[in-house]
N, C-alpha and C positions, 0 to 999 in steps of 0.2 A: 203721754198714754197710745196717742199712733205705732209711739214710737217700738214700746212694748211688740204692737200688732206686725209691727213691720219683719221684726226680730222673730221671731214665730216663725213667720210665711216663708224668709229668705235659711231660718232654720231648716224645716221642714223640706223643700228646695233641694236644696240639702243633701239631704239625708236620703230623700228619691233615689235624689244623680249613684250614692253609694248602694243603696238597694239592689240599683243596675249596674252596677260597676260588678258588684258580690255574688248576683244574679249569675250574668251571663262568664264568670267565675268557676260556678259552680258547671251551668253548663256542659262547661269542654273541661271535666275532671276527668274522666276519658277519653281524647283528641292529641295524639304522641304527639310533645315536646309542645306545648299551650306553655303562654309565661301569661302566670295573672298580672290583671291587673290592681293595682289600691288610688285612692285618691286623701288626698292632702287639704283635712277643714282649715281655714283657721276666721277669723274678720276681718272683716273690711277696715281697720285700722289698719292693724300689719299688716297686711297684704297693700296696702298703698303709703307706711313708712317703706317697704321692701322696696320698690316698682316706680314711687314717685322721679325719684333719678333717672332711669329711663324715658319719659313719659315725656310728648314735644311742646314746645311754649310752656315754661316754667309757670309765667305770672298767671299765667289762663290756670293750667290743673289749679294749681295749690288755690284760686279763688273756686275752684268746682269742690272741691274738698273741704271746704272748709263748708260748703251745701250742702256737701253731701253729709258729713259730720255730724250733723248737731239732725241731720235727718234721719241714714239711715245708721249711724253710731253702732258697730256691736255686730253688726245683722253677718249667719257664718257665710262666708260664703266656699265651694273651692278653691284652689287655693296652687293643684296640684295633682293631674291627672298622672301616673307614672307606668309603665312596666316591667315587675317584677322578671329580670335573668334568670336567674338561681335558676343549676339545675336540679330535672328532674330524676328520678329512679332509675334506676336504670333494670329491664329486662329482659331477660335469653329469648329469643325466637330463632336458633338457629336458620335466619330465611336468609343467605346470601343480600338479599338486596332490601334488606333493612340495617343503616348504615346509623346507628344515634353518635352525636355531634353532642364529645363533652366537656369542654370550652365553651365559656362564658358568653364571649367574645366570635364569637364563632357561627358564621349561619355557612346553611348553604344556596348558592344560587342559579334558583330555573326564570326562565321565561313566559310568560305566558301565551293563553294563544290570542292575547294583543298584539303580540313581542315587547313587550313592558317588561321588567327585569325583575326579580321581587326576591325577596331573602324569605329565611324558611330557616327555623329548628327540626323541625319534619320528615325524617332521617328514615320515611317506614316509601319505598319508592318500587313499582315496578315497571314489564314493563308493555310499550304500548304494544298497536298490532305492526307497526314500521320495525321495531327491535330496540324505539328510542326509549334509554333511559325516563319515566319520567315519579310523578308526584302525582296522587290522589285523584288533582283536578284533569292532568292528565298537561303536565305544563310540563315541559321540555327540562333537566334538570343538563349544567352545561359546567362545562370543565377548562382549564383552566387558560384554555386557550381561545376563551372571551374574548377579551381585550384584543386581540394581534385577529379575529380574525370570526367578528360575530356575528355570523351569516350559518356558521358549519360551523357555533360551538358544542353543538349534542352530541348528548357519549352515546352510539348506539353499538346494540353488542349485537354480535354475530348469528343470525340464524342456528340452530341446531347447537351452542352453547351448551356444554357440558361443565362443567366449575370457572367461578365469576370471585374471585379475588379482591380484597380491596382492604391499604394497608391501611394505618394510623396517618398517612397525610390525603390519602384518598386516592392513592397509584388503583386501577386497573387494570389487573393481568386476568385474559381469558385462554382458559386453558392454558395457564403459561404463554406467553405472547403478552408484550404490554399492549395495551387500546386505548386509555386514554386515563389522565388524574382530574378529579372533580376539582371544581374552583372552591378551593375554600375562605369561606368572604368574613374578614377581616373591616370595621368599620369605625375611621378615627375616633367619635361620638355617638356612645349607643346609643343616646338619647334624641338623636336622630333620626331614627327610623317612628317609624310608624305604622300602627297595623293596620292590615288594608287588606281583613277577609280573607274567608278558604285558610285563613292559618300563616299568612306570610306577612311583612311587614316591607315596603317602602321604601325612597327615602331619592332626594329632590336632586344629589348631583353624586354622580355614579361616581367620579375620582375619589367621591371619601372615599372607597372601598380600595384595600389589597386585600390579592391574596397570598395568604401563609403555602408556603410548599411544605414547612418544615411542620406542619400544626400538631401535630401528636395528640389527634383530637377528636377522630374517629371508628366506632367501635362497630367492629361489622357481624351481624346474624344478634345484636339487639336494639332495641328500641327504647327509645327514652319513653318516660310517660311523665307526663305536665307536672308541676312546680303548685297547683293545688289541694293545700293543704282544709280537709271537706271542718275537718273539727275548729276549725279555726274560722273559712268562712262561715259558716253557722252560727260562730257566737255571733260573730261580724249582723249577719243579719238579724238573728236578735236586739241585740244590740241597736243594732237603724230604728225597726220597728216600732220598737218602746218610745223612740229618741221622737217617733212622724209621732207617735199616742201623744206622747208627750205636749209635743206643738198643737196639737192638734188641739189639746186644752185648753193654754194658753191660747191660743188664738179665740177660742171659743166664751171665754172667761173676761176677753175684751174688747171683745162684740157685746155684752152683753153692759156692758158695762158700759162702750162708746150709745147702745141703744136706750142707755141707763136718762143718759147723760141728755140725749137728745131730748124724749119724749119727758126730763124737766125744766126744758129751754122754753118746749112749744108748751108747757103748758102757763108759763111766765109772758106769753105776748099776750098782746090786748092789745 
């Protein structure tokens, strides 16, 4: 009896997690370069079977699993939350500082105001008061010189510049003169990236990043939209809400049965 209640509770929690992810996707449907998140839901037994060899102290974990399986076997769990890095659609803006990144495995490198290095897909840039190329949050966009000269890797456009040209590999010319080249970052394993707010990603070890000199990935004068499909997300939202309602009904039914059982036991007490 209690197992069914626990399973329903676990199921409802996982659906709430899924709702959080879907809601965040929908909130960023118009965010340039945003990549949607998704979750994979599995039951506890499947998760344990897939990961038990990675757990420490084998004998102890197996004993623990036997106990857990007898109490919460089948409880749904979020086994994986991941980011979908597929490309969004391109929109022409004719703004020379809008630079769409057209490779799934490539990112711009930016530096936060605290000096931390982050990666981003959002190429809608602008110039700050000092002429540096920055993103919407004011983070400096970094050049290909970052690893050689990290303190001076910002890209500065001279005051009064008339024409800014950026080729497909990120080379920047200002009024016909070479200025810099964008750092086009590729990570050895894209799954190592973690979202860090402000439409940027962090990675624990910068040595896992390399600069693509011939990326053939940048389109000047274009903005890349998010890859959120509103229809897909709304269908997922409706399904998750229905699952929550179902689990609530199951929990209520089990509670009613438990209460009735308790009443019956009390009635037999002398």
